[in-house]
C-alpha positions in Angstrom: 25.9 28.2 8.7 23.4 25.6 7.6 22.6 25.0 4.0 19.1 24.4 2.9 18.0 22.7 -0.4 14.8 22.0 -2.1 14.4 19.0 -4.6 11.8 17.5 -6.8 11.2 13.7 -6.1 8.9 11.5 -8.1 7.6 8.1 -7.2 7.0 5.5 -9.9 5.9 2.0 -10.2 3.2 -0.4 -10.9 -0.2 0.1 -9.2 -0.7 -1.3 -5.7 3.1 -1.6 -4.9 2.7 0.7 -2.0 3.8 4.2 -3.5 1.4 6.2 -1.6 1.7 4.2 1.6 5.4 4.9 1.5 4.9 8.6 1.1 2.3 8.6 3.9 4.6 6.8 6.2 7.5 9.2 5.4 5.6 12.4 5.7 3.2 11.7 8.5 4.4 8.4 9.9 1.0 6.7 9.3 -0.2 3.6 7.5 -3.7 2.9 6.2 -4.7 -0.7 5.5 -6.8 0.4 2.7 -5.9 3.3 0.3 -7.8 4.0 -2.9 -5.6 4.2 -6.0 -3.9 7.5 -6.9 -5.7 9.5 -9.5 -3.1 11.2 -11.8 -0.6 12.2 -9.0 -0.6 13.4 -5.4 1.8 16.1 -4.0 3.3 16.2 -0.6 6.4 17.8 1.0 8.8 16.7 3.8 12.0 18.2 5.1 14.9 16.1 6.5 17.9 17.6 8.4 21.3 15.8 7.8 24.0 15.4 10.4 25.8 18.6 9.2 22.6 20.6 9.8 22.0 20.8 6.0 18.2 20.6 5.4 16.6 19.0 2.4 13.0 19.7 1.4 11.5 17.1 -0.8 8.7 18.1 -3.1 7.2 14.6 -3.7 5.0 13.6 -6.7 3.4 10.4 -6.0 2.3 9.2 -9.5 -0.5 6.8 -10.3 0.6 3.3 -11.3 -2.4 2.3 -13.5 -1.6 2.0 -17.2 -4.2 4.6 -18.3 -2.1 7.3 -16.4 1.2 6.3 -17.8 1.2 8.9 -20.5 1.2 11.6 -17.7 4.3 10.3 -16.1 6.8 12.5 -18.0 5.0 15.5 -16.8 6.0 14.6 -13.2 9.6 13.1 -13.8 10.7 15.8 -16.1 13.1 18.1 -14.2 13.0 15.7 -11.2 16.1 15.6 -9.2 15.4 12.1 -7.8 13.1 9.2 -8.4 12.1 6.3 -6.2 11.0 3.4 -8.3 8.9 1.0 -6.2 8.2 -2.7 -6.7 6.5 -5.2 -4.5 8.9 -8.0 -3.3 5.8 -10.5 -3.3 5.2 -9.9 -7.1 8.0 -10.5 -9.5 6.1 -8.8 -12.3 6.2 -5.5 -10.5 10.1 -5.6 -10.7 9.9 -5.9 -14.4 7.6 -2.9 -14.4 10.2 -1.2 -12.3 12.8 -2.0 -14.8 10.7 -0.4 -17.6 10.4 2.8 -15.5 14.1 2.9 -14.9 14.9 2.5 -18.6 12.4 5.3 -19.4 14.1 7.4 -16.7 17.6 6.8 -18.1 16.3 7.8 -21.6 14.3 10.8 -20.9 14.9 12.3 -17.4 17.5 14.7 -16.4 20.9 12.8 -16.8 21.9 13.8 -13.2 18.8 12.3 -11.7 19.4 10.1 -8.6 17.4 6.9 -8.9 16.6 4.6 -6.0 15.0 1.2 -6.5 12.8 0.4 -3.6 11.4 -3.1 -2.7 8.3 -2.6 -0.6 6.3 -4.9 1.5 9.3 -6.4 3.4 6.8 -7.4 6.2 5.5 -10.0 3.8 8.9 -11.8 3.2 7.1 -15.2 3.7 5.5 -14.5 0.2 8.7 -13.2 -1.3 9.2 -13.7 -5.1 11.9 -11.2 -5.6 15.1 -11.9 -3.8 17.4 -9.3 -2.3 20.3 -10.6 -4.3 18.4 -10.4 -7.7 17.3 -6.8 -7.1 20.7 -5.6 -5.6 22.6 -7.1 -8.4 20.4 -5.2 -10.9 20.6 -2.0 -9.0 24.5 -2.2 -8.9 24.5 -2.9 -12.7 22.4 0.1 -13.4 24.2 2.4 -10.8 21.0 2.8 -8.7 20.6 3.1 -5.0 18.6 0.2 -3.6 16.9 -0.8 -0.4 13.8 -2.6 1.0 10.9 -1.0 2.9 7.8 -1.9 4.8 5.3 1.0 4.7 3.2 -1.0 7.1 5.8 -1.4 9.8 7.9 1.8 8.8 11.0 -0.4 8.4 13.5 1.1 6.0 11.3 3.9 4.8 13.0 7.0 6.5 16.4 5.4 5.7 15.9 5.3 1.8 14.7 9.0 1.7 17.5 10.0 4.0 20.1 8.2 1.8 18.8 10.1 -1.2 18.8 13.4 0.9 22.6 12.8 1.6 23.4 12.1 -1.9 21.5 15.0 -3.5 23.1 18.2 -2.1 26.5 16.9 -3.5 25.0 17.3 -7.0 24.3 21.1 -6.4 27.6 23.3 -6.5 27.0 25.7 -3.6 29.6 28.0 -5.0 27.3 29.1 -7.7 24.6 30.1 -5.4 24.0 33.9 -5.2 24.7 35.6 -1.9 21.7 38.0 -2.1 18.8 35.9 -3.4 16.3 33.9 -1.5 17.0 30.7 -3.5 18.9 29.6 -6.4 18.9 27.1 -9.3 22.6 26.7 -10.0 23.7 26.4 -13.6 23.0 23.0 -15.1 21.1 21.8 -11.9 17.4 21.7 -11.1 17.8 21.7 -7.2 17.0 24.8 -5.3 19.6 26.1 -2.8 17.6 27.8 0.0 20.7 29.1 1.8 19.1 32.5 2.3 15.6 31.5 3.0 15.2 32.0 6.7 11.5 31.2 6.7 12.0 27.6 5.2 10.5 24.9 7.6 13.2 23.3 9.7 11.0 20.3 10.6 13.0 17.0 10.5 11.6 13.7 9.3 9.0 12.6 11.8 9.3 8.9 10.9 
């Protein structure tokens, strides 16, 4: 019997690092050369199917990177199961901003949150300011997942979300899920086990 889970995912990072483009590539397999800055936050969903037929539905909150919206961020990362903190590999300052977001998550988000550090714009490696070694070393020190992506070419995008999906269901003790309900929030966890929801979308990632 396949298991179904639903998780809240939040994207954080400085403005113009490509958060919205990452989500657009992941959800719709599209890329737009020009995207207006997100105001507040945008909401999208996507479902991925793992090799063991477990399905993971992401409820994705794409937050605005501008400083004037920073005070709204806790509203979106509160109770989030996972966070993708994005930086631009061509802008070293954006990694420092990402570090600030990670420190904030470590202080204020749910202690069980899964955090992935994502270096976007890998297609612009000729202009690279952040080395893979620097970012990976930081991620290892902080216990984060890490990967590089290109929202423009699609490289690495589905992989980073799939890696999160593979890690997340392990945090939800399925033994605590009720047998009769349509969904459950196991004690101490914010993820929703959709074991009994037969109407849940089964669409896999279309990346």
